[in-house]
C-alpha positions in Angstrom: 197.0 76.3 146.5 199.6 76.8 143.9 200.1 78.6 140.8 195.9 78.8 140.4 195.8 75.2 141.1 194.6 72.6 144.0 197.8 70.9 145.5 198.1 68.0 148.0 202.0 68.5 148.2 202.7 70.3 151.4 206.2 70.9 151.0 207.3 74.5 150.9 203.7 75.9 152.3 204.4 79.6 152.6 200.9 80.1 154.5 198.3 78.5 156.2 194.3 79.1 156.0 192.3 78.5 158.9 189.1 77.2 157.9 187.2 77.8 161.3 185.6 74.3 161.1 183.7 75.3 157.8 183.3 73.2 154.7 185.4 73.7 151.4 183.3 72.8 148.4 184.0 73.3 144.7 183.4 76.8 143.3 179.9 76.6 141.8 179.1 76.8 138.1 175.9 78.6 136.5 175.3 77.0 133.6 173.3 79.6 131.8 173.8 83.0 132.9 174.0 86.7 131.0 176.8 89.0 132.7 177.7 91.7 130.5 179.9 94.0 133.0 183.2 93.5 135.1 181.0 94.2 137.7 179.0 91.2 137.2 181.6 88.8 137.4 182.4 90.4 140.9 178.9 89.7 142.0 178.7 86.2 140.9 182.1 85.4 142.5 180.7 87.4 145.6 177.9 84.3 145.9 180.5 82.0 145.6 179.9 81.2 141.6 183.7 80.7 140.1 182.4 80.0 136.6 179.5 81.4 134.1 178.6 79.6 131.2 176.8 82.7 129.2 174.3 81.7 127.2 174.1 84.5 124.2 177.2 86.8 122.8 175.3 90.2 122.1 178.6 91.6 121.3 182.0 89.7 120.6 183.8 92.4 121.9 182.2 92.9 124.6 182.5 88.8 125.3 185.9 88.9 125.1 186.9 91.8 127.4 185.0 89.6 130.3 187.6 86.6 129.7 190.3 85.8 132.0 190.2 88.4 134.2 192.3 87.7 137.4 190.5 86.6 140.4 187.0 86.8 139.2 184.6 84.4 137.8 185.6 82.2 134.8 183.5 83.7 131.9 182.8 81.5 128.9 180.3 81.8 126.1 177.9 81.0 123.5 177.6 82.7 120.2 175.2 85.3 119.4 172.1 83.4 119.2 171.0 81.9 116.1 167.5 83.2 115.4 165.3 83.1 112.0 163.9 86.0 110.8 160.6 88.2 112.3 161.2 85.3 115.0 159.8 86.4 118.5 163.7 86.8 119.8 164.9 88.5 117.0 162.1 91.2 117.4 162.6 91.4 121.1 166.5 91.9 120.7 166.2 94.4 117.5 168.3 91.7 115.5 170.6 93.2 112.5 168.5 91.0 109.7 172.1 90.2 108.0 172.4 87.9 111.1 170.0 86.3 110.9 169.6 82.6 109.6 167.0 81.9 106.8 167.8 78.2 105.4 169.7 74.9 106.1 172.4 75.9 103.8 173.7 79.2 105.7 174.2 76.8 108.5 178.2 76.2 107.7 178.5 80.0 107.4 177.0 80.8 110.6 178.9 77.9 112.5 182.1 79.4 111.1 181.0 82.8 112.3 180.4 82.1 115.5 183.5 79.6 116.4 186.1 82.5 114.5 184.6 84.8 117.1 185.9 82.8 119.7 182.7 81.4 121.0 182.6 78.1 123.2 180.0 76.9 121.9 176.6 77.5 119.7 173.3 79.0 120.7 170.1 78.1 119.0 166.7 79.7 119.4 164.3 77.4 118.8 160.9 79.0 119.1 157.3 78.8 117.6 158.7 81.3 114.5 162.3 80.3 114.8 164.7 78.1 112.6 162.7 75.3 111.2 163.6 71.6 111.9 166.0 71.3 109.0 167.9 74.3 109.8 168.3 73.2 113.5 169.9 69.9 112.5 172.3 71.4 110.3 173.6 74.0 112.7 174.1 71.2 115.4 175.7 68.9 112.2 178.2 71.2 111.3 178.9 72.3 114.8 179.5 68.4 115.8 181.2 68.0 112.1 184.0 70.8 114.1 183.9 68.9 117.5 182.3 71.8 119.3 178.8 71.3 120.9 175.2 73.2 120.8 173.1 74.7 123.1 169.5 75.2 122.3 166.8 77.5 123.8 163.5 75.6 124.3 160.9 77.1 126.5 157.9 75.2 125.5 157.1 71.6 124.1 157.1 72.5 120.3 160.8 73.4 120.7 162.0 71.0 123.4 160.8 68.4 120.4 163.2 70.2 117.4 166.0 70.6 120.2 165.5 66.7 121.0 165.3 66.1 117.2 168.5 68.3 116.3 170.6 66.4 118.7 171.8 69.5 120.4 174.0 68.7 123.4 172.2 71.2 125.9 168.8 71.9 126.0 168.2 75.1 127.8 165.0 75.9 130.0 161.9 73.7 130.9 158.6 73.4 129.0 155.7 74.6 131.4 153.0 74.6 128.8 152.8 70.9 128.6 154.2 67.5 129.6 157.1 66.2 128.5 156.5 62.8 127.0 158.2 59.1 127.9 159.1 59.0 124.4 160.7 62.4 124.5 162.6 61.4 127.8 164.1 58.3 126.2 165.1 60.1 122.8 167.1 62.5 125.1 168.6 59.7 126.9 169.4 58.1 123.9 171.0 61.3 122.5 173.0 62.0 125.3 171.4 65.3 125.9 171.2 67.8 129.2 169.1 69.8 130.5 169.4 73.2 132.2 165.9 74.1 133.5 166.5 77.6 134.8 163.5 77.5 137.3 164.4 80.8 138.8 163.6 82.3 135.4 160.4 81.0 134.9 159.5 81.6 138.6 160.7 85.5 138.1 158.4 85.5 134.5 155.6 84.1 136.2 155.7 86.6 139.2 156.2 89.6 136.5 153.9 92.0 135.3 155.0 91.0 131.7 153.9 87.6 132.0 150.1 87.9 130.9 151.8 90.1 127.9 153.8 87.1 126.1 153.3 84.4 124.3 154.5 82.3 127.1 151.5 83.2 129.2 150.3 79.8 129.0 153.2 78.4 131.3 152.5 76.5 134.9 155.1 76.2 137.7 153.6 72.8 138.9 153.9 71.6 135.0 157.8 72.8 134.9 158.4 71.1 138.1 156.7 67.7 137.3 158.4 67.5 134.1 161.8 67.8 135.8 160.7 65.2 138.4 160.0 63.0 135.5 163.2 63.9 134.1 165.2 63.4 137.5 163.9 59.8 137.9 164.9 58.8 133.9 168.5 60.1 135.1 168.6 62.5 132.9 171.5 65.2 133.3 170.0 68.6 135.5 172.3 71.0 135.5 172.3 74.4 137.9 171.7 77.5 135.5 169.5 80.6 136.3 169.4 82.4 133.2 170.2 85.6 135.4 170.8 89.0 133.7 172.8 92.0 134.3 172.1 95.0 136.1 172.3 97.0 133.1 169.9 94.7 130.7 166.8 96.5 130.5 164.6 93.3 130.8 166.2 93.6 134.4 163.4 96.1 135.6 160.8 94.2 134.3 162.3 90.3 135.4 163.8 90.4 138.9 166.4 87.6 138.2 169.3 89.0 139.6 173.1 87.2 139.1 174.5 85.2 141.7 171.8 85.0 144.0 169.9 83.1 141.8 172.0 79.7 142.2 171.5 79.3 145.7 167.6 79.7 144.8 167.6 77.1 142.0 169.9 75.2 144.4 167.0 75.4 146.5 164.3 74.0 144.0 166.1 71.3 143.1 166.0 69.7 146.7 163.3 71.1 147.9 160.6 71.1 145.1 162.3 68.3 142.7 163.3 66.0 144.9 167.4 66.2 145.2 169.5 65.1 147.7 171.7 67.9 148.8 174.9 66.2 147.6 173.3 65.6 144.0 172.1 69.1 144.0 175.4 70.5 144.6 177.1 68.0 141.6 174.6 69.5 139.5 176.3 72.9 140.3 180.2 71.7 140.1 181.4 68.6 138.6 178.4 67.8 136.6 178.3 70.8 134.9 182.2 70.9 134.2 182.3 67.3 132.9 179.2 68.2 130.6 180.7 71.2 129.2 183.9 69.8 128.8 185.7 71.7 131.6 188.1 69.2 132.7 190.2 71.8 134.7 187.6 72.2 137.5 184.7 71.1 139.3 185.8 68.7 141.7 188.6 69.2 144.9 191.6 67.3 143.4 195.3 67.8 142.9 195.9 69.6 139.7 192.5 71.3 139.4 191.9 74.7 139.2 191.4 76.1 142.7 188.1 77.4 142.2 186.7 76.8 145.7 183.9 77.7 148.4 184.4 78.0 151.9 181.0 77.8 153.6 180.4 78.2 157.2 177.8 75.3 157.6 176.6 71.8 156.1 175.1 72.2 152.8 174.8 68.3 153.0 172.6 68.8 155.6 170.8 71.9 154.4 171.1 73.1 150.8 170.2 76.7 151.9 174.0 76.7 153.8 175.6 77.7 150.1 174.7 80.9 151.4 176.7 80.7 154.1 179.6 82.0 152.1 183.1 82.6 154.5 186.0 82.6 151.4 185.8 82.4 147.7 188.6 81.6 145.3 189.2 82.1 141.7 191.7 80.6 140.1 193.7 80.6 143.7 193.2 84.2 144.4 190.9 85.0 147.2 187.6 87.0 146.3 187.8 90.0 148.8 183.9 90.8 149.6 182.3 87.3 149.8 178.4 87.8 150.6 
């Protein structure tokens, strides 16, 4: 490692690290999470997560404060969620009415506002009472006109249909209220869309006391897994993401889905329930999200790539749970001091 990057040039080596017969893999990427504190980045690092894709920005100054923290998990973020007035998420998040989109004509204004505040990508909240199809289409079209990416929250079949039709880049979550059809899968493939299933939050939600009180109370774990199997068979890109939240979030006490450890939970679901091969699951948490989120500097152990690395004590290709057997973690070539 030199200047934060991987190098295969062994000249002028200052020090050697004893790998102790361990297994070196790229640092893990959580493709959907919600860190809110510097300590959250440390928690992620301790579990070998070296890149966090924050899927909503509640405060642009707060998000700015989490960027480029030396020796900690890299932080990239979506915009503030683009929500409709009186929508479920708008009410849940007590959103300022001035931040809610009311028509497709407002799409350029909202997209410009998001990228003007240094968002890495746009986040649309598709839901039954959310932005209509024309508005979602306009947001995605404007985002693509600028050469940027859009992500869409879609936790039910109806919202999935909207997200697919809008041609958003990444669809977040997996519906458990009905089956994804072969036509939907074909459309996602033609559109080049990827999916971040976030099964850990689905399981945490279904096991919580709030599930029966929610508008999403018709979700089925079996349906979620069945939908993922169908998408995997069609070779749609599925990325490891958790929807994990900071301990400071008031919902953390209601839905147990903590940062860091849930990435390993998600990997285990991919392998043990969806049917991924361990190597395939590891790619879904390293090289694949790096490519699809256009993070060309990471995700692989190659000369010149960012030195985000994870040293394991046992072989994850034999048992995916070995990703929990963490010996050392490096963020940009800086060793994290207290790996779990």
